[in-house]
PLY file of the C-alpha trace (Angstrom):
ply
format ascii 1.0
element vertex 273
property float x
property float y
property float z
element edge 272
property int vertex1
property int vertex2
end_header
36.51 56.43 85.23
36.66 52.60 86.14
33.49 52.11 85.66
33.34 53.42 81.72
36.90 51.37 81.45
35.20 47.92 82.43
32.02 48.73 80.63
34.30 48.83 77.41
36.19 46.06 78.48
33.38 43.77 78.94
31.55 45.22 75.36
35.02 44.12 73.73
35.15 40.44 75.43
31.27 40.20 74.50
32.30 41.03 70.47
34.87 38.99 70.53
33.76 35.89 72.08
30.59 36.63 69.62
33.00 36.72 66.80
34.28 33.42 67.74
31.18 31.80 67.11
30.41 33.15 63.69
30.58 31.77 60.27
31.87 34.51 59.09
34.95 33.76 57.37
36.57 33.37 53.91
36.06 29.93 53.62
32.60 31.03 54.10
32.45 34.08 52.02
33.04 31.79 49.01
31.12 28.02 49.72
28.11 29.07 51.52
25.60 30.38 48.53
26.81 26.88 47.27
25.21 24.79 50.21
22.55 26.72 51.29
19.23 29.41 51.17
20.41 32.95 52.14
18.97 36.11 52.32
20.78 39.53 50.79
19.26 42.47 52.79
20.47 45.92 51.97
19.25 49.26 53.54
20.88 53.27 53.42
22.36 53.80 56.95
22.24 58.08 57.63
25.14 60.09 59.53
28.74 57.98 58.81
31.06 60.34 58.06
34.37 58.42 58.52
35.45 54.83 57.43
36.23 54.19 61.49
32.79 54.50 61.99
31.74 52.38 58.98
34.12 49.57 60.26
32.30 49.72 63.32
28.79 49.13 61.64
30.18 46.07 59.23
32.24 44.57 62.49
28.47 45.01 65.07
26.78 43.39 62.32
29.67 40.56 61.59
29.37 39.64 65.44
25.78 37.50 64.77
26.43 34.35 64.10
23.42 34.17 61.28
24.93 36.38 59.31
27.49 35.26 56.18
29.06 38.54 54.76
28.73 42.34 55.38
29.81 45.01 52.23
29.44 48.74 52.45
29.57 51.01 49.80
30.49 54.46 50.67
29.13 56.17 47.78
25.48 55.53 48.21
26.02 54.45 52.23
23.99 51.50 51.12
25.14 48.46 53.78
24.68 45.19 52.10
24.53 42.04 54.17
24.13 38.07 53.30
23.04 36.27 56.24
20.59 33.10 57.02
17.03 33.08 56.17
15.41 32.84 59.64
17.49 36.53 60.58
14.70 38.51 60.16
13.88 42.71 59.97
13.02 43.25 63.27
16.70 41.53 64.12
18.76 43.68 61.98
16.85 46.77 63.32
17.66 45.93 66.52
21.10 45.52 66.09
21.31 48.79 64.91
18.98 50.53 66.07
20.51 50.11 69.75
23.89 51.15 68.69
22.42 53.86 67.50
22.59 53.14 63.71
19.33 55.23 61.66
18.57 53.20 58.72
16.26 53.48 56.11
14.85 52.16 53.01
15.33 48.71 54.19
14.89 45.57 51.15
15.87 41.71 51.03
15.75 38.91 48.87
15.80 35.44 49.64
18.18 32.97 47.26
16.88 29.37 47.83
19.45 26.63 47.30
18.55 23.41 45.56
21.01 20.60 44.70
20.60 18.94 41.26
24.28 17.10 41.38
25.48 14.96 44.15
22.47 15.13 46.46
20.66 11.16 47.00
17.69 11.04 44.71
15.20 11.37 47.95
17.25 14.45 49.21
16.77 16.06 46.13
13.06 14.76 46.07
12.97 17.01 49.50
14.56 19.68 48.57
12.29 20.29 45.38
9.54 20.21 47.85
10.85 22.37 50.22
11.28 24.89 47.11
7.57 23.97 45.90
6.05 24.61 49.61
8.29 27.52 50.97
7.61 29.75 47.63
4.36 29.23 46.68
5.49 30.95 43.21
2.51 32.82 40.96
3.05 33.58 37.82
2.25 36.98 36.45
1.91 38.91 32.98
1.85 41.76 32.12
2.50 44.45 29.60
4.58 47.54 29.83
4.86 50.76 27.89
8.41 52.41 28.11
10.86 49.88 27.89
13.11 49.34 25.25
16.63 47.34 23.87
18.09 50.80 25.74
16.86 50.54 29.35
15.68 46.29 28.97
18.59 45.43 31.25
18.27 48.09 34.23
14.73 47.49 34.15
15.06 43.76 34.84
17.22 44.39 37.21
15.03 47.17 39.04
12.27 44.23 38.78
14.54 41.49 40.33
15.32 43.90 42.90
11.98 44.23 44.24
11.22 41.82 47.31
9.48 38.43 46.73
10.39 38.72 42.36
11.99 35.32 42.40
13.12 35.45 38.67
11.70 37.17 35.45
11.55 37.57 31.71
10.31 40.07 28.65
8.94 39.39 25.53
11.55 40.61 22.42
9.14 43.45 21.33
9.73 44.42 25.30
6.32 44.91 25.87
5.44 41.58 28.10
7.17 40.73 30.77
6.55 37.46 32.95
7.62 37.18 36.28
7.26 34.35 38.78
6.23 35.70 42.40
6.42 34.35 45.76
3.60 34.37 48.25
4.57 37.95 49.91
4.02 39.37 47.08
1.23 40.18 44.82
0.60 41.42 41.11
-0.85 44.68 42.77
1.50 45.62 44.71
3.86 44.37 42.03
2.18 47.11 39.87
2.04 50.08 42.59
6.30 49.55 43.06
6.60 49.15 39.33
4.89 52.69 38.95
6.50 54.48 41.65
10.27 53.66 39.82
8.47 54.90 36.94
7.30 52.12 34.82
4.18 52.46 32.69
2.52 49.06 33.55
-1.35 47.71 32.50
-2.93 44.59 32.26
-1.86 42.33 34.93
-2.59 38.51 35.25
-1.43 36.47 37.84
-2.22 33.02 38.56
-0.90 30.45 40.80
2.37 27.72 39.69
4.90 25.65 40.28
2.07 23.70 42.79
2.77 20.27 40.90
6.65 18.94 42.80
7.74 17.38 39.58
7.29 21.09 37.59
9.80 22.77 36.39
10.80 26.36 36.93
9.89 26.28 33.21
7.52 27.65 30.83
7.86 28.20 26.89
9.24 31.46 26.08
6.92 34.37 26.04
8.05 35.19 21.99
4.81 33.99 21.05
2.52 36.64 23.84
3.07 39.49 21.80
3.54 38.07 18.53
1.34 39.89 15.59
-0.20 41.78 18.35
-0.96 45.68 18.50
1.11 47.25 20.97
-2.00 48.22 23.45
-1.10 52.23 24.26
-2.19 53.89 28.24
-5.51 56.18 27.28
-4.65 59.96 28.54
-6.43 59.17 31.48
-4.41 56.42 32.29
-1.31 58.16 31.72
-2.56 60.61 33.53
-3.52 58.76 36.42
0.34 57.38 36.39
1.50 60.52 36.40
0.01 61.94 39.30
1.22 58.51 41.16
4.76 59.59 40.38
4.38 63.17 41.26
3.05 62.54 44.19
6.55 60.04 44.89
8.60 62.55 43.69
6.95 65.32 46.26
7.52 62.85 49.01
10.86 62.76 48.35
11.58 66.15 47.55
12.66 65.41 43.68
12.00 67.41 40.93
8.49 67.11 39.51
8.14 69.80 37.70
8.55 68.35 33.69
5.58 65.52 35.20
3.29 67.96 36.61
3.25 70.06 32.53
2.67 66.51 31.04
-0.32 66.23 33.08
-1.42 69.70 32.38
-0.40 69.17 28.58
-3.08 65.76 28.42
-6.09 67.48 30.69
-5.84 69.77 28.13
-6.16 67.55 25.03
-9.32 65.61 26.80
-10.79 68.88 27.70
-10.51 69.42 23.91
0 1
1 2
2 3
3 4
4 5
5 6
6 7
7 8
8 9
9 10
10 11
11 12
12 13
13 14
14 15
15 16
16 17
17 18
18 19
19 20
20 21
21 22
22 23
23 24
24 25
25 26
26 27
27 28
28 29
29 30
30 31
31 32
32 33
33 34
34 35
35 36
36 37
37 38
38 39
39 40
40 41
41 42
42 43
43 44
44 45
45 46
46 47
47 48
48 49
49 50
50 51
51 52
52 53
53 54
54 55
55 56
56 57
57 58
58 59
59 60
60 61
61 62
62 63
63 64
64 65
65 66
66 67
67 68
68 69
69 70
70 71
71 72
72 73
73 74
74 75
75 76
76 77
77 78
78 79
79 80
80 81
81 82
82 83
83 84
84 85
85 86
86 87
87 88
88 89
89 90
90 91
91 92
92 93
93 94
94 95
95 96
96 97
97 98
98 99
99 100
100 101
101 102
102 103
103 104
104 105
105 106
106 107
107 108
108 109
109 110
110 111
111 112
112 113
113 114
114 115
115 116
116 117
117 118
118 119
119 120
120 121
121 122
122 123
123 124
124 125
125 126
126 127
127 128
128 129
129 130
130 131
131 132
132 133
133 134
134 135
135 136
136 137
137 138
138 139
139 140
140 141
141 142
142 143
143 144
144 145
145 146
146 147
147 148
148 149
149 150
150 151
151 152
152 153
153 154
154 155
155 156
156 157
157 158
158 159
159 160
160 161
161 162
162 163
163 164
164 165
165 166
166 167
167 168
168 169
169 170
170 171
171 172
172 173
173 174
174 175
175 176
176 177
177 178
178 179
179 180
180 181
181 182
182 183
183 184
184 185
185 186
186 187
187 188
188 189
189 190
190 191
191 192
192 193
193 194
194 195
195 196
196 197
197 198
198 199
199 200
200 201
201 202
202 203
203 204
204 205
205 206
206 207
207 208
208 209
209 210
210 211
211 212
212 213
213 214
214 215
215 216
216 217
217 218
218 219
219 220
220 221
221 222
222 223
223 224
224 225
225 226
226 227
227 228
228 229
229 230
230 231
231 232
232 233
233 234
234 235
235 236
236 237
237 238
238 239
239 240
240 241
241 242
242 243
243 244
244 245
245 246
246 247
247 248
248 249
249 250
250 251
251 252
252 253
253 254
254 255
255 256
256 257
257 258
258 259
259 260
260 261
261 262
262 263
263 264
264 265
265 266
266 267
267 268
268 269
269 270
270 271
271 272
């Protein structure tokens, strides 16, 4: 019993000391985004039944000196961490796993900070170089078939939550998308991720972008991309391929896929006529 009590006191002392060195303060919660690049990490946590258990997880993560902020959504059981860019997945998995927490659906997104106001000219130039070299941005343009005015905002939100997507916009006709991605992502991987989310996408083009330090991360609006151009429909065969991917994904998730199966069979019959 004495050994257990001593161990508890030792662990408590360690967490307390770590917390003293931790920049997680109310002031930092408001200011760190204005002074440096940071990373947002989200993941699901299983088997947390009480608020006390949730608070223990939050305090455990807060004790790391590279963490700025931690929040937890009790409805979706999603933990969100705002931390220094150097804090990697291995560190977070180590913190949670060694303490008995089971996490899944890990995602992260980098938020790059570039000063444009009070920094000296040379410092701003250095920051712009860092942005250009670190990001290695690529411009990707593709067509999308099942986005309209009603779900456009949700689509853009889903797109920009993908790790590696920097910024995006969509044409007024909602059929052409332009997005800027970092080097940890490519057009083929982006297509797969969007298909898994249920979007009908095709005709991907990719090119290096922002290699010139003086080149701004801006280009003419994509309004002209689809003007006076007929919207390309997917062929029945392409639709079947997309539906098969969606069915396999839903089977793996244990979700209902019957309506997609019926649509696939309908298209097959249509082709065989």
